[in-house]
N, C-alpha and C positions, 0 to 999 in steps of 0.2 A: 598459460593457466588454464585449467580445466574450467569448463562452464559448471556453474552450479546449477541452471535450468537450461534446458535446450528443447526449443519447440520447433517443429518441422511439417510445414504443409498441414496445419491443424484445420479441419472442418467440423462444424456442428451445426445441426438443425433441430429445432423444437418439434414437438408431435403435430403441432397445428400448421408446420410447413414453413415457419418462420426460420430463415437462414440467419444464424446469429455469428458465425465465423466462417470465413473464406480463405482458407489457404495460408493462415498466419503462420509465420516463422522468424524465430529470433533466439538469440543466446544472451545469457546474463553471467557476469563474473561474480565470483564469491565476495560478499562484504559491500556490494554496491547498493547505492539510493537510487531507486528507479521509480518515475513517474510514470503512470499509464493514463495518457490523456485522450479525451474525446468527448463529444457531447452525448446527451442522453440517447440511448439506442445504438450506441458505437458498438456494443460488443464487450465491453470492459468487465462487466460482473461475470458475464459467461466464461470469458478467458479465465478469471481469477478461480473460478470453480473448477476448471480443469486442472489448474496448477496444484491444487490441494487435493485431488483426487475425489471430490465430490460428483463431477462429471468426468466420465471416460471418454476418450477420442472416439468418435465415429469412423473418422479418418484422419491419418497423421500419426506422429509419434512425439511424446513429450517425455523427456528424461529429466530427473530430479537427482542431483548428486551422482549422476552415471547410471541410475536405474530407470528403466522404462516404467511408465505408470499403466496399470493394467489391474484386472480383477485380484490379481496374486500380491500386488504391493500396494493397493489402495489404503489398507490399513497402515502399513509402514509410513508411506508419504503423508498422511495426516498427522503423524507425530513429527515429521520433518518439516512441514510447512503449516504453520498456523495461519488461520485466516480470521479477521474481525469484520463482521458484517457491517453494514452501514447503518442499520437499525440495531441497537442493542437488544431491543424485545425480541428480535429473531433469534438471539443467541443466549440469553439470560432468561432462565426459567424455573430454577430450583426454589425451595421455600427459604433458604437463607443464602447468604453472600458465599459464606465459607462452602456450602454443599455445591454451588454452582461452580466455583473455582476447582473443586475436586472432581468434578464430573468427568473430565477429560482424563486424568491421571488413573481414576479407578477404571474406566472404560480400557485403558492400555494395560491393565493388569498389575500394576504396581504395588508393592506390599503396603499395609496401612501406615508403616512408619514413614516409607518413601513418599506415600501421598500427603501426609501431614507435613513433611519437610517442604515439598514442593509448594504446597497451598500456603503456608506461612510466609515463605520466602516470595511468592508472587504478590501476596497482599501487603507485605512490607514495601517492596519495589514500588507499587502503585499507590502506596500511602492510604490505604483503606482498611488497614487492620481493625480499626474502629468500627466498621462497618459489618464484620463477619457474621454477626447474629441477627442482622436486618433482613427483612425480606426484600429482594430486589425490586419488587414493583412499587415499594414506597420510596425507592431513591429518585434523585434527579437525573435529567438526561445525562449530564456529564459523569456523575457518579456510576450510571450503569455501563457508559461507555468504558470506564476504568475497570469495572468488574469484567467486562468481556475481554479486555485486552489481558488482565490477570488470568482468566481461564486459558488464554492462548499461552502465556508466560510459563505457567505451571507445566506444559508439556515440554519446555525448553527447545522450541523449534530453532532449526538453523536458519530458516527463512520465514519471515513475517509478513503477512499480506494485510493490507487494510483498504477496505472499499469506502471512498468517501468518508474519510475518518472525520474531515472538518465540519461535515454537514450538520446544521441545527446546533453547534457549539457556540456559546458567546465568546467575545474576544479573550477573556481569561482562559476559558476551556481550550481555545484554539493555542494559545501560547503554551498551555500544560502539556498539550498533546505534542508539540514541536519539540518540547524538551524530552519527552518520553521517546520519540523517535530518534533523537540525537543520542540519548542513552542507549538505545538498542544498537545504533550503529557503532558506538564505542565499544560494544560488546562483541563486535564481530558479525552481528547479523546481517543477512542479506534482506534488504526492505523493498516491498513493491506495494506502491501506494496509488490506488486509482482514483483519479480526481478530474474536474474540469475546471479547478481553480488554478490558472495559469500563472498567477503571481505567486502562489505557494510554490508550484512546482518549479519556477523559475529559479527562486531563491534557495530551495532545498535539494533538487535532484541533481545526480551526476549523469544519469542516463535518462532518456525520455523516449517514451514509445507512444506514437500518435496513431489514433485508429478512428475509422469511420465506416459505418455499415458493415461491421464485420471485418474489413480489411485493415491490415497494419500499413499505413501509408507511408510512415518512416520510423526507422530507428537511429538515434544518434545521441550526442551529448546535449546538455541544456542549452547551447548555442542554437539549436534547432528552433527554439522559441522565439527567434528574432526573425525566421523565415516567414513573412507575410504570406505568401502564396500557400504553404503546407498549413499555416493556422487557420486561414479563412477556409481552405478546403474542408478542414476537419469541423468546422462550425463554431471555432472558437476566435479569441481575441488576442492580440499582441499584449504581453505583460505591460502594465501601466507605465514602469519605468521607460521601457522601450518607446512606448508612444510618447511620452513627454520629451525625451531626448530627440526623437526625429521630428515631432511637431515644431520644437524651438530651433531646430536645424542646427543643434550641437555637434561640432565635429570632434570626434575622439580619435587619439592616435592609436588606442587599443580597441578592441571589441566593445560593442554597446553593452552597458550595465544591465544585469538582470535582476538585481535586489536593490533595495533601499541602500544597504550599505555600500554597494559598489558604486551607485549613483553618487553618494556622498562623497566618496574617494575621488571619483574622477571630476566632480563639480570643483572640489578643493584644489585639484591640480591644474584645472583650467584658470581658476583665480589667482593661482601663484605664478603664472607665466609672466 
């Protein structure tokens, strides 16, 4: 299967001399759910900005859907790869919600009819049609987050990136966002979520990328999150369900559970022995 994203030996340093990425290489399959993990300063956000074409490689190569990202393709890649920033205030800035969601399609040169179709569809998908005439700055944090996601969906990207999407959301908002992610996955989108929430990553992701100080420590399946050595090196912690099973000394015939649902199933199996 052809990779949807291929990164090879990517390096990047900011103007103040701070090195943010050091030889990062990986590839992702279409339709995968990817968690990009690392503590603050690991280089997650910088990497995401490269995948969307907002930053261009200083050294190394990035290919998206088989095309190399460079100055000639940066506009194209921003239509194919949508990014939702951690803080919606960095992304939501128009005078009304409708205008904000329309900003991307208008910049891509779509006809007025196509812009209207895309915006109305995105507002409906995100359940915010009733907010379309509201000024974004009057909305709650969770509502602003939905507006930001709607703005990305209006471009109908094949790849959707979210930077710390759970940050500052209340429990209900987090559950809503998980449902949105699941819906996007069902639509065949490739999803990349940067987070330091190992419990969310363990329960949700299929592929895990672990970073530290601009270096990709390891790429693997979600079972990588049971590797105490890698997790500690990255400045993270083991998922809570893994900690509980290990501290209780529970012996499982299969792999350690990574979500509450998996833990419940394994405990029931143990009780039925």
